[in-house]
N, C-alpha and C positions, 0 to 999 in steps of 0.2 A: 476653338475647336474642342478644347477640354470642358467648356461650359456646356456645349452642345451634348457631348458624350455623357456627362454627369447626369443631365436632365433625361437623356434617353434610357440611361440605366435605372434613374428612379422611376421610370414609368412603369418598369415591369416588376412584379412582386418578387420578394426574395425569400418567401417562407419555403420550408422544405417541401410542403404538400404541393405548392405551385411548381417548384422545380421538378419533383417527381412526376406531376401531370405532364409538363412539357417534355420531359425525357421519354415517357410512355409514348406520348402522342408522336414525338420526333421519330422515334424508332418505328412506329407503326407506318408513318408517312414514308420514310426511306424504304422499308420492306415493301409497301404496296407500290411504290414507283418502280422499284427494281422488278417486281413480279409483273407489272403492266408493260414496262419496257421490254421485258424478256419475251413476253407474249406477242407484243406488237413486232418485235424482230422476227420472230419465228414464222409469224404469219406472212409478213411482207417478203419472206425468202421464197414463198412458193412460186414457181413459174407458171403463168397463166397458159402459156402457149403449149408446154408439155402436158398440162392438165386437159387442155381441150383436145390435143391429139389422142390422147388416151381414154378420154371419156366421151367425146362426142362423136356421133356417127352421122356423116354427111347424107341427107336424102339423096336418092338417086335423080330426083326431079332437079335438083339444083347443081348436080355435077357437070352440066352442059354450059354453065355460065362462063364468061371470058375469064381467062386465067386459069381455068380448070379447078381442081380440087384444092391446089396450094393457095390460090388466090381467095378461095372461099375461107380456108383455114386462117389466112392472114386477117381476113375482115372480122371473122369471129373472135380471134385472139385479141384484136385491138378493141373489141367491144367489151369482152370479159375483163381485159386489164382496166379499162375505164371503170367499169363497175366495181372491181375490186378496189381500186384506189378510192372511189367514193366510200365503199365499206370500211376500208381502213381509216379513212378520216372520220366516218361516224363512230367507229369503234374508239378512236383517240378521244373524240369528245366526250362520248358516253363513260368511258373509263374515267376521264378527268373528273367528270361531274360526280361519279360514284366515289372516287377517291377523296374529293372534297367533302362529301357527305360523311363518308366514314371517318376522315380526319375530325371533323366536328364532333362526331359520336365518340371517337377516341378520347378527346379532351374531357367529355362529360364522364365516360368510363373511368378515365385515368384520375380525375378528381375524386370520384367516389372510391375507387381502390386505394388511392393514396391516403385518403382520410381513414379508411378502414385499417390500413397497415400502421398509420401513425397514432391510432387511438391509444394504445399502451403507452406511447411516449408522453402524451398529453397527460394521461392519468399519473405517470410518474413525475412529471414536472409539477402538478398540482400538488402531489404529495410531499416533494421535496421542498416547495414553497412552504408548506405548513409545518414541517418539522424544523425545530430550533434547539438550542441548547437547553431549553426548559422541558422538551418532551422527546428526547433522543430515543425514548423507549418504543415510539411508534416506528412502524415499517410499511414499506410499500405494499408488500405482500401481493405482488401482481400474479394472477391466475392465467393459466392458459398452456398452450404447448411448450415443450422445452426447447424454444427457438433462440435466437440471438437476443431478442428484446426481453424474453424472461431471464436469460443469463445475466443480461445487464442490470435488471432490477434486483436480482438475488445478490449480484455483487455489490450494488449500492446498499443493500440491507446489511450485508456482512460489514461494509464499511461503517455503517451506523452502529452495528454491535461494538465494533472495536473502539469508535469514539465514544459510545456510552461507557464502556469499561474504562477508557482513558480519563474521562471527565470524572467518573466516580473515584478513581484512584487519586486524581488531582485534588478532588474535594476533602478526601480522606487525609491526604498528605497535608493540605493546609490546615485542616482541623487538629491533626496530631502535631504539627509544628507549632500552632498557636498555643497548644496546651503545654508543650514542652518548654516554650519560652515563657509562658504566664507563671509555671511552677515556681522557678527561682525568683521571679519578680515578686510573687506572692510572699514567699519565704523572706526575702529582704524587707518587704514592707511590714510583714509581721514582727520581725525582729526589731526593727526601728521603732514600731509603735509600742511594743512592749518595753523597750528600754527607756523610751521617753516618757512613758506614763508611770515608771517607777522613780518616785522622788527620791529614793534612797540609793539609787544606782551609783556605785563607786567606780574608781578607776578600772578595776579588774573587770566588772560587769560590762562596762563600755568597751573594753579592749575585746571581751569575749564576743560581743554583738558585732563589732567591726570585723572579726575574723570570721564570723558566720556569714556577714554580708559579703566579705571578699570572696569566700568559698562559693556562695551562690553566683557571684559574678563571673568566677572562673568557669563555673558550669555552664552559663549563659555563653562565654566566649568559645569553649569547646564546642557547643552545639552550633553556634553560628558558624565556626570554622568548619564543622563537618556538612552543614548545609551548603556552604560555598564550595567545598570540595566535591560534593554530589552534583551540584549544578554545572560545575566546571567539566567533570568527567562525562555528563551526559551531553555536553555541548561539543564533544569531539576534541581530537588532539590538536593543539596548537603548534606543537614542534615535536620532532622525532630525533632522537640520538640512539647509539648503539649502548645498551645497557646489559651487563651481565648479572643475571639473578642470582648466582652463586656469590658473587662479591657483594651484592646489596644485601641479600640474606645474612651473609656472614657478619656484616656490621649491625644487624638488627636481631640476632639471636635473643630468643627470650631468657629472662633470668629470674629467679624466685626462690625464696627460702623453702626448702624441702621439694623443689621441683627438678626432676631428672630431665635433661635435655640431651636428645639424640639427634645428630645431624649427619647428612651425607650430601655435600654439596658439589656436584659436578657442574661443569661449565653449561650454562643456558643463556645464549646471547638473545637479546629481545631488542627490536626497534621500536622506540616508543618515547613517551614522556617520562623522564626519570623521577619527577616529583609525585606524579601520580602512581607510579610503579612503587616508589618508596611508601606511600600512603596505603597502597594495596597490601604490601607486606607487613607494615606496621598493624594494620587492623586485623589481619589474619594472626599474627603473634598476640595481639592483646586480647583477641576472642578466645584464642586457646588457653591463656593464662587465666584471664577473668573467670571463665566458666569451668575450670579444672578444679574438680573436688578431689583432694588427695586421698588416695587409696590407702590401706594399712601400710603397704610398703612404699607410699608416697606417690604423688602425681608425677605425670610424665608428658613430654611434649616432643613430637618427632617431626623433623624438618628435612626434606629432601628437595633437590633441584637436579635438574638434568634433561635430556632430551628424549622424547618418545615419539617414535616415528617421525623424527626430525624437527618435532615441535618442542620448543622450550616448555618445561613444566615445573610447577612448584606444588607441592604437597605437604600440608601440615595436618598432623594427627594429634590427638590429645585425649587424655582420659577425662573422666568427668561423669555427670548424671546421665542416665538412660534418657534417650531422646526417641520418641516414636518416629517412624518413617514418614507419616503423614504431616509432622511438624517441621520437617527439613525446608520444604520449599517456603514456608512462611518466614523462615529465618532471613531471607534475602529481601524481604519486604521492609520499607522504611518504617522505623519505630515499632517493630514486631519484636516482642520479647517473650520468652517462654515464662509462664507463671503469671501472676498478677502484673498487668501492664504497667501500672503507675505506681507500684510499691517497689522502690529501688533505694539503694544507698548512693552515696556519692561516688562509688567506684563501680557502679554497674554499667557504665556507658549511657550513650545517648540513643542506642537502638538503631543506629545508622551504619554500624561497622560493616556488616555483610552487604548491605545494599550498596554503599560504596564500592565494596570489592567487586560487586556484580557489574556496576557502572563502569569502573575502570577497564574491567576485562573486556566488556563490550565495546568500549571506546577504542581498544587495541585489536578489535576483531577476533577476540578469543572466546573461550566459554569456561564456565566455572561450574564444578559439580561438587555435591556433598552428600554424604550418606552416614546414618548413624552406626557406631559400633555396638556389637551385640553386648559386650561387657560394660558399655558406658562411654560417653564421649562422642566425638565427631571426626570424621576424615573430611577434608576439603582439598580439591585438587584444581588447579588453574592451568589450562592449556592456551598457550598463545601462538600465533602464527610464526613460522619460521622465518629466519632472516634470509632474504634472497641473496645469492652470491653475486 
């Protein structure tokens, strides 16, 4: 039985065009059948005897027949009823034939209309097959009225735009990461080659070369650790536990010679990954200290935690160089630094600090904002979701 059903189903086309055609024709046949059935029923309800009595005048010459006028009415009524039954049968046959002809016409018209309606979809499918990772700049650009199909095409174009931006960002990230990893390797190779090429290199020269190689290795280690942290935070949270930002920040307060630290640590409970939150606080602290240019009265860092509208909040402010407002958004991009990108000392960081902060905040369902201070420096505020009771 299943074998028969499978072959029966396979005998019918499964394209959307055929299904729409069959749907149109089916609805037409059902509506036509109901219309003809209603008409036939209404016509068949007419009483022939009453019609004859009201409409037929009996001639005087026939009124003397046996049975009188009533007998004559009965004979005429029977004849009219027979003629009406024949007409109803003829009406039914002609109507069925007309319905069959119109059903065939509806199949043809349905096929044409369905093809017309689905034409934009075929254009969209051809365009989608043509677009790949190498030509994400192309768009479907479907023209026509603002109907559902054009909305679908526009939505697909918006998706392509987001994918293009994402691919471009990923390519840029890979290129920057490759450059960052290659720089210490190049430095190590240069130090080793120079030292080996010096026949008079003594123990102190070799020790200095080893220290520089070790320093470059530590720089690689910090970069790889930052990349792993960024990847982990972008992958979502693996575990959740209650962490008080006040206690966490209190253990990681910045310290530096000639640096004034102000803190106000109110309770700010967060449900999240303790290790990622610790990395978030550490990166904000290091960023505030590293990019702090001491003023004549000394540099400063301000750290505050607490609740704002029921949401745990961490805000770190610092003195430092003046930052333009249009430069702030770029600070949260990987490997983005102010000033010359590739000119930095060993203590300038990897350019991933604030991008990790943004990724950790997003993984916890929060938001991070930053704005420059008019007198120099930066304010960074992290808002995280409230802990449900």
